[in-house]
C-alpha positions as CSV (number, residue, x, y, z in Angstrom):
1,M,60.5,-18.7,227.6
2,A,62.6,-17.6,224.6
3,A,63.3,-14.4,222.7
4,I,64.5,-13.4,219.3
5,C,66.5,-10.2,218.9
6,V,67.4,-8.5,215.6
7,D,70.5,-6.3,215.0
8,A,70.2,-4.9,211.5
9,G,73.7,-3.4,210.9
10,T,74.9,-1.6,207.8
11,T,76.3,-4.7,206.1
12,V,74.9,-7.6,208.0
13,V,71.5,-8.4,209.5
14,K,71.8,-10.7,212.6
15,A,69.0,-12.5,214.5
16,V,69.8,-14.1,217.8
17,G,67.7,-16.6,219.8
18,Y,67.9,-16.6,223.6
19,D,66.6,-19.3,226.0
20,E,65.1,-18.9,229.4
21,A,68.5,-18.5,231.0
22,G,69.5,-15.8,228.5
23,A,72.0,-17.9,226.7
24,E,72.5,-17.6,223.0
25,V,70.9,-20.7,221.4
26,A,70.9,-19.8,217.7
27,V,72.3,-17.1,215.5
28,A,71.5,-16.4,211.9
29,R,73.2,-13.8,209.7
30,Q,72.7,-12.4,206.2
31,E,74.7,-9.8,204.4
32,T,73.0,-6.7,203.0
33,G,74.9,-4.8,200.4
34,V,75.5,-1.1,200.3
35,S,75.0,0.5,196.9
36,R,77.1,3.5,195.9
37,P,75.4,4.7,192.7
38,A,77.4,8.0,192.6
39,P,80.5,9.3,194.3
40,G,79.8,9.9,198.0
41,H,76.4,8.1,197.9
42,A,75.6,5.2,200.2
43,E,72.2,3.5,199.8
44,Q,70.3,0.3,200.6
45,D,67.2,-1.3,199.2
46,M,64.7,-1.1,202.1
47,N,62.7,-4.2,201.1
48,T,66.0,-6.2,200.8
49,V,66.8,-5.3,204.4
50,W,63.3,-6.3,205.5
51,A,63.6,-9.6,203.6
52,A,66.9,-10.3,205.4
53,V,65.2,-9.7,208.8
54,A,62.3,-12.0,207.9
55,R,64.7,-14.8,206.8
56,T,67.1,-14.6,209.7
57,V,64.2,-14.4,212.3
58,R,62.5,-17.4,210.7
59,A,65.7,-19.4,210.7
60,V,66.3,-18.7,214.4
61,A,62.6,-19.4,215.3
62,D,63.0,-22.9,213.6
63,R,66.2,-23.6,215.6
64,L,64.6,-22.5,218.8
65,A,61.7,-24.9,218.1
66,D,64.2,-27.7,217.3
67,A,66.0,-27.0,220.6
68,S,62.6,-27.1,222.5
69,A,63.5,-23.6,223.9
70,G,59.9,-22.7,224.5
71,T,57.5,-20.1,223.2
72,V,59.0,-16.9,221.8
73,D,57.9,-14.3,224.4
74,F,59.1,-11.3,222.4
75,V,61.0,-10.0,219.4
76,A,63.3,-7.0,220.0
77,V,64.8,-4.9,217.2
78,T,67.9,-2.7,217.1
79,A,69.5,-1.3,213.9
80,Q,71.9,1.1,212.3
81,G,70.9,4.7,213.0
82,D,70.7,8.1,211.2
83,G,70.1,8.3,207.5
84,A,66.7,8.6,205.8
85,W,64.4,5.7,205.3
86,L,61.4,7.4,203.7
87,V,58.0,5.8,203.3
88,G,54.8,6.9,201.7
89,P,51.3,7.0,203.1
90,D,51.0,3.3,202.5
91,G,54.1,2.6,204.5
92,E,56.0,1.5,201.4
93,P,59.5,2.9,200.5
94,T,59.5,5.9,198.2
95,G,63.1,5.0,197.1
96,P,66.3,3.5,198.5
97,A,67.4,4.2,202.1
98,I,70.1,6.9,202.2
99,L,72.5,5.8,204.9
100,W,74.3,7.3,207.8
101,N,77.7,7.3,205.9
102,D,76.3,9.0,202.8
103,G,78.4,12.0,201.8
104,R,76.2,13.7,199.2
105,A,75.1,16.5,201.5
106,T,78.6,17.8,202.7
107,A,77.9,21.2,201.1
108,A,74.9,21.7,203.5
109,V,77.0,20.7,206.5
110,D,79.8,23.0,205.5
111,A,77.4,25.9,205.2
112,W,75.9,25.2,208.6
113,N,79.4,25.0,210.2
114,R,80.5,28.2,208.6
115,S,77.4,30.1,209.5
116,G,77.5,29.0,213.1
117,A,74.1,27.2,212.8
118,A,75.6,23.8,213.6
119,G,77.2,25.2,216.7
120,R,74.0,26.8,217.9
121,A,72.0,23.6,217.2
122,F,74.5,21.6,219.3
123,R,73.5,23.5,222.4
124,V,70.0,22.1,222.0
125,N,70.4,18.7,220.3
126,G,74.0,17.7,221.4
127,S,75.0,16.5,218.0
128,A,77.4,17.9,215.5
129,A,76.1,18.3,211.9
130,A,77.0,15.4,209.6
131,S,76.1,14.6,206.0
132,G,74.4,11.3,207.0
133,L,72.0,12.9,209.4
134,P,68.4,13.5,208.3
135,H,68.5,17.3,208.2
136,A,71.4,17.2,205.6
137,I,69.8,14.5,203.5
138,L,66.4,16.2,203.5
139,T,68.1,19.5,202.4
140,W,69.8,17.6,199.5
141,L,66.6,15.9,198.5
142,R,64.7,19.1,198.4
143,E,67.1,20.5,195.9
144,H,67.8,17.4,193.8
145,D,64.7,15.1,194.2
146,P,61.7,17.2,195.5
147,E,59.3,14.8,193.9
148,R,60.4,12.0,196.2
149,L,59.7,14.2,199.2
150,E,56.3,15.0,197.9
151,R,55.5,11.2,197.8
152,S,56.9,10.6,201.3
153,A,54.8,10.6,204.5
154,A,57.3,9.7,207.1
155,L,61.1,9.8,207.7
156,L,62.2,6.6,209.4
157,T,65.5,5.1,210.4
158,C,66.4,1.5,209.8
159,G,64.9,0.4,213.2
160,G,61.7,2.3,212.6
161,W,61.4,0.8,209.2
162,I,61.7,-2.7,210.6
163,F,59.3,-1.9,213.4
164,S,56.8,-0.6,210.9
165,R,57.0,-3.9,208.9
166,L,56.6,-6.0,212.1
167,T,53.8,-4.0,213.7
168,G,52.2,-1.6,211.1
169,E,53.0,1.3,213.4
170,I,55.0,4.4,212.3
171,A,57.2,5.5,215.2
172,A,60.8,6.3,216.2
173,D,62.7,5.3,219.3
174,E,63.9,8.3,221.2
175,S,67.5,7.4,220.4
176,D,66.7,7.5,216.6
177,A,64.6,10.7,217.0
178,S,67.4,12.6,218.9
179,A,69.7,13.7,216.1
180,P,69.3,16.3,214.7
181,F,65.7,17.6,215.6
182,M,65.3,16.8,219.3
183,D,65.6,19.2,222.3
184,L,67.4,16.7,224.4
185,R,66.4,18.2,227.8
186,A,62.7,18.2,226.8
187,R,63.0,14.9,224.9
188,A,60.8,16.4,222.2
189,Y,61.2,17.7,218.7
190,S,62.3,21.3,218.6
191,P,60.6,23.9,216.3
192,E,63.6,26.1,216.9
193,L,65.9,23.5,215.4
194,M,63.7,22.9,212.4
195,A,63.7,26.7,211.7
196,L,67.5,26.9,212.3
197,F,68.1,24.4,209.5
198,G,65.4,25.8,207.2
199,L,63.3,22.6,207.5
200,E,60.0,23.8,208.9
201,W,58.4,22.2,205.9
202,A,59.8,18.8,206.9
203,A,58.0,18.7,210.3
204,R,55.2,16.6,208.8
205,L,57.6,13.8,208.1
206,L,58.8,13.3,211.7
207,P,57.4,10.1,213.3
208,E,56.2,10.0,216.9
209,P,59.1,9.5,219.3
210,R,58.7,6.7,221.9
211,G,60.6,6.1,225.1
212,D,60.6,3.3,227.7
213,A,56.9,3.5,228.4
214,R,55.9,2.8,224.8
215,R,58.3,0.4,223.3
216,V,56.0,-2.6,222.7
217,A,53.5,-3.3,219.9
218,A,51.9,-6.5,218.5
219,L,53.2,-8.5,215.6
220,T,50.8,-8.3,212.7
221,A,49.3,-11.3,211.0
222,S,51.1,-10.6,207.7
223,A,54.5,-10.2,209.4
224,A,53.9,-13.3,211.6
225,A,53.4,-15.3,208.4
226,S,56.8,-14.1,207.1
227,L,58.6,-14.8,210.4
228,G,57.0,-18.1,211.3
229,L,55.8,-16.7,214.7
230,P,52.3,-16.3,216.2
231,A,50.4,-13.1,215.4
232,G,50.3,-10.8,218.4
233,T,53.8,-11.7,219.7
234,P,55.1,-8.6,221.5
235,V,57.6,-6.6,219.4
236,V,60.0,-4.3,221.3
237,M,61.5,-1.3,219.7
238,A,65.0,-1.2,221.3
239,P,67.3,1.9,221.0
240,Y,69.4,2.0,217.9
241,D,72.5,-0.1,217.6
242,I,75.2,2.0,219.3
243,V,73.0,2.5,222.4
244,S,72.0,-1.2,222.5
245,T,75.6,-2.2,222.1
246,A,76.6,-0.1,225.1
247,V,73.9,-1.7,227.1
248,G,74.8,-5.2,225.9
249,A,78.5,-4.6,226.7
250,G,77.5,-3.5,230.3
251,A,79.0,-0.1,229.8
252,V,76.3,1.5,231.9
253,G,78.2,2.5,235.0
254,D,80.4,5.4,236.0
255,G,83.8,5.2,234.4
256,R,82.9,2.6,231.8
257,A,83.1,3.2,228.1
258,C,82.5,1.0,225.1
259,S,84.2,1.1,221.7
260,I,82.5,-0.7,218.7
261,L,85.1,-1.8,216.3
262,G,82.8,-2.2,213.3
263,T,81.8,-0.3,210.2
264,T,82.1,2.8,212.4
265,L,84.6,3.1,215.2
266,C,82.1,4.3,217.8
267,T,83.5,5.1,221.3
268,E,80.7,5.9,223.8
269,T,79.5,6.1,227.3
270,I,76.2,6.5,229.1
271,V,75.9,9.7,231.1
272,A,73.2,11.1,233.4
273,E,73.0,14.6,231.8
274,P,73.3,15.6,228.2
275,G,76.3,18.0,228.6
276,L,75.4,20.5,225.9
277,D,77.9,23.1,226.9
278,G,81.1,21.4,225.7
279,P,82.8,21.4,222.3
280,A,80.3,20.9,219.5
281,V,81.6,17.4,218.4
282,G,80.2,13.9,218.5
283,I,76.6,13.1,219.3
284,T,74.5,12.9,222.4
285,I,71.3,10.9,222.2
286,A,68.5,9.9,224.5
287,A,69.0,6.5,226.0
288,P,67.3,4.4,228.7
289,G,68.1,6.0,232.1
290,G,70.1,8.8,230.7
291,Y,72.0,9.9,227.5
292,L,74.6,8.2,225.3
293,R,77.6,10.4,224.6
294,A,79.2,9.0,221.5
295,F,81.9,9.6,218.9
296,P,80.9,7.5,215.8
297,T,83.5,7.9,213.1
298,F,82.7,7.6,209.4
299,A,85.4,5.0,208.8
300,G,86.2,1.9,210.9
301,V,86.8,-1.7,210.0
302,E,86.0,-0.8,206.4
303,V,89.5,0.8,206.3
304,I,91.1,-2.6,207.2
305,N,89.1,-4.3,204.5
306,W,90.2,-1.7,202.0
307,V,93.9,-2.2,202.8
308,C,93.4,-6.0,202.6
309,R,92.1,-5.5,199.0
310,L,95.0,-3.2,198.1
311,L,97.6,-5.6,199.5
312,G,95.9,-8.7,198.0
313,L,95.3,-10.2,201.5
314,P,92.5,-12.7,202.2
315,G,91.2,-10.8,205.2
316,P,91.8,-8.9,208.4
317,A,93.5,-11.8,210.2
318,A,96.3,-11.8,207.5
319,L,96.7,-8.0,207.9
320,G,97.1,-8.5,211.7
321,E,99.8,-11.1,211.1
322,L,101.7,-8.6,208.9
323,A,101.2,-5.9,211.5
324,A,102.6,-8.1,214.2
325,A,105.9,-8.3,212.3
326,S,106.5,-4.6,212.6
327,P,107.6,-2.9,215.9
328,P,105.4,-0.1,217.4
329,G,105.7,3.1,215.3
330,A,105.7,1.2,212.0
331,G,109.2,2.3,211.2
332,G,108.2,6.0,211.2
333,L,105.2,5.5,208.9
334,A,102.0,7.2,210.0
335,F,98.5,6.7,208.7
336,L,95.5,9.1,208.9
337,P,92.4,6.7,208.5
338,Y,89.9,9.3,207.3
339,L,88.9,7.4,204.1
340,S,85.2,8.1,204.0
341,P,84.0,10.3,201.1
342,A,81.9,12.1,203.8
343,G,85.0,13.3,205.6
344,E,85.0,12.8,209.4
345,R,82.5,13.6,212.1
346,A,84.2,12.4,215.3
347,P,85.9,13.5,217.4
348,F,86.2,16.4,215.1
349,C,83.9,17.4,212.2
350,D,85.3,18.1,208.8
351,P,83.5,17.0,205.6
352,L,86.8,17.7,203.7
353,A,88.9,15.3,205.8
354,R,90.9,12.7,203.9
355,G,93.2,9.9,204.7
356,S,96.9,9.6,203.9
357,F,100.1,7.7,204.6
358,L,102.8,10.1,205.9
359,G,106.6,9.5,205.9
360,M,106.6,6.6,203.4
361,S,109.9,5.6,201.8
362,F,111.6,2.7,200.1
363,D,112.5,1.5,203.6
364,H,108.8,0.5,204.3
365,D,107.3,-2.8,203.4
366,R,103.8,-4.4,203.7
367,E,104.2,-5.1,207.5
368,H,104.9,-1.4,208.1
369,I,101.7,-0.4,206.2
370,A,99.7,-3.0,208.1
371,R,101.1,-1.7,211.4
372,A,100.4,1.9,210.6
373,V,96.8,1.1,209.6
374,F,96.1,-0.5,213.0
375,E,97.9,2.2,214.9
376,G,96.0,5.0,213.0
377,L,92.7,3.4,213.8
378,T,93.7,2.9,217.4
379,F,94.8,6.5,217.8
380,V,91.3,7.5,216.7
381,V,89.9,5.5,219.6
382,R,92.2,7.3,222.0
383,D,91.3,10.6,220.4
384,C,87.6,9.9,221.0
385,L,88.2,8.9,224.6
386,D,90.2,12.1,225.3
387,A,87.2,14.0,224.0
388,F,84.9,12.7,226.8
389,G,84.1,15.0,229.7
390,P,84.0,12.3,232.4
391,A,87.1,10.2,233.2
392,V,87.0,6.7,231.8
393,R,88.5,3.9,233.9
394,E,87.6,0.9,231.8
395,L,87.0,0.2,228.1
396,R,84.8,-2.6,226.7
397,V,85.3,-3.4,223.0
398,C,83.1,-5.4,220.7
399,G,82.3,-5.7,217.0
400,G,84.1,-7.6,214.3
401,G,87.5,-5.9,215.1
402,S,87.5,-7.1,218.7
403,A,88.3,-10.6,217.4
404,S,91.9,-9.4,216.8
405,D,94.1,-10.0,219.8
406,L,96.7,-7.8,218.4
407,W,94.3,-4.8,218.0
408,V,92.8,-5.3,221.5
409,R,96.3,-5.3,222.9
410,M,97.2,-2.2,220.9
411,I,94.0,-0.4,222.2
412,A,95.0,-1.2,225.8
413,D,98.5,0.1,225.3
414,V,97.5,3.3,223.4
415,T,94.6,4.2,225.7
416,G,96.3,3.2,229.0
417,L,93.0,1.5,230.0
418,P,92.1,-2.1,230.8
419,V,90.2,-3.5,227.8
420,L,87.5,-6.1,228.3
421,R,85.6,-8.1,225.7
422,P,82.0,-9.3,226.2
423,A,81.4,-13.1,225.9
424,D,78.4,-12.7,223.5
425,S,79.0,-13.0,219.8
426,E,76.4,-10.3,219.1
427,V,76.5,-7.6,221.7
428,G,74.0,-5.3,220.1
429,A,71.4,-8.1,220.1
430,R,72.2,-8.7,223.7
431,G,71.4,-5.1,224.5
432,A,68.1,-5.4,222.6
433,F,67.4,-8.5,224.7
434,L,68.0,-6.7,227.9
435,V,65.8,-3.8,226.8
436,G,63.1,-6.3,225.8
437,L,63.2,-8.0,229.3
438,A,62.6,-4.6,231.0
439,A,60.0,-3.5,228.5
440,T,57.9,-6.7,228.8
441,G,58.2,-6.9,232.5
442,A,60.4,-10.0,232.5
443,A,63.0,-7.9,234.5
444,A,62.3,-5.1,237.0
445,D,64.5,-2.7,235.0
446,L,67.5,-2.5,232.7
447,E,70.0,-2.5,235.5
448,E,68.7,-5.7,236.9
449,A,68.6,-7.3,233.4
450,A,72.2,-6.3,232.8
451,G,73.3,-7.6,236.1
452,R,71.9,-11.0,235.3
453,H,72.9,-11.4,231.7
454,V,76.0,-9.4,230.8
455,R,79.0,-11.7,230.7
456,L,82.7,-10.8,230.0
457,R,85.3,-12.9,228.4
458,D,88.7,-11.5,229.3
459,A,90.6,-8.4,230.2
460,V,93.8,-7.0,228.6
461,R,95.9,-4.8,230.9
462,P,97.7,-1.8,229.4
463,R,101.5,-1.3,229.3
464,P,101.5,2.4,230.1
465,G,103.6,4.8,228.0
466,A,104.2,2.4,225.1
467,Y,102.5,4.7,222.6
468,E,102.3,8.1,224.2
469,T,104.9,9.8,221.9
470,F,103.5,8.1,218.8
471,Y,100.0,9.3,219.7
472,R,101.1,12.9,220.1
473,D,102.9,12.7,216.8
474,F,99.7,11.5,215.2
475,L,97.7,14.5,216.4
476,A,100.5,16.9,215.2
477,L,100.6,15.2,211.8
478,R,96.8,15.4,211.4
479,E,96.9,19.1,212.2
480,T,99.5,19.6,209.5
481,A,97.7,17.5,207.0
482,A,94.4,19.2,207.6
483,R,95.7,22.4,205.9
484,S,95.8,20.4,202.7
485,W,92.2,19.1,202.8
486,P,90.6,22.2,201.2
487,L,93.1,22.2,198.4
488,L,92.4,18.5,197.8
489,A,88.7,19.2,197.8
490,G,89.3,21.7,195.0
491,T,91.3,19.2,193.1
492,R,88.5,16.7,193.3
493,S,86.0,19.2,192.1
494,R,88.1,19.8,189.0
495,S,88.6,16.1,188.2
């Protein structure tokens, strides 16, 4: 028995091969570029993403064969969520994918927030409005590219696009279908929401949502030829990446949360009920056995890479070494890490939000800048945890940023929680593997699969109180800086 699981992230596509014992036997990765053809835009070529999936799966299949790991029993797919991956009646792309971190539709989001429509929608769909969600992108396209909409027959996300290439079927996992058009309690698309956003005309584009009972379809002959696998191999549509990552990290029990330190900083936990009566921030999406309450930010590790470029550093490890040379508090330098052109969506929603260094003087050097950047990002993780309704007792971290011992230590100290790291190199793919086991009958259910196959590497215990004052200062400074964001938006519009 063997399995291949795909995790198609925003910047890298990964394929992981597992043997009968659930051990990682082979991993293949390929970068996929994000195009920014205009200010605020974030796009990807859909066929390039599919080609990366085919190449990485074929590479892993070859390594499994070399290792005599056995027949591939299934392929499972998880991927980045949100955005708009539009296809025509023939299943081919009608243009580039518009991604979850695209900011072109901020005017629509601002209008929904000001009119109260976004708040009313939250009571049904559990998700704050954001420019990278399908309703905002469709609204922008109707004004700026109606011809593309006329040529389009289905609105997919990345996972749905890959699933369609593998199986020929047009569908959406319930997690992908959740925001922004799903009535979460009914787990079905809501005509009320479509009307609230003025998108009744777009109902024809929404793919069939599928849950646990309908995750599996057969690999087509053409896709099998591209992947080097037998036609008819079961293909499992796993939940989108932030759900699969929570599952793969084992953050599925009461009091456990997960924070993905990746392109987004996504802090999340699985809950039994959707909780639609709280503050209208973050997202809540359908997940196996319940709902995922999540606060995915618009800016994460990309902030670290940006600072590395500015300082001429070779990579995040070098920035971490600089940060370690500064004491906590960065010598009075504070950093607001809201660098996305789309503003911020979690744990507050403001398309005008922008980042800044505050308190800078000649006394500050590169190590203070490095420390302030890590601290600012860590305060965002704490801010998201504080926004959860249920109490969190334990935090599991994964993603590229979790490789930094300094950052993991800082997260433990800032949050006051024990922080654990999974042993897997690709936690999202592990989650897809667990879902695949349950969906194909190789495990009785997801809980049993997680109990057998989730492995943890280490735990970092917090030093309580080390950052409490600095965190409160961060919140106060952000409140002050927020008053300048509308003025800065006006300045940008005149540039």
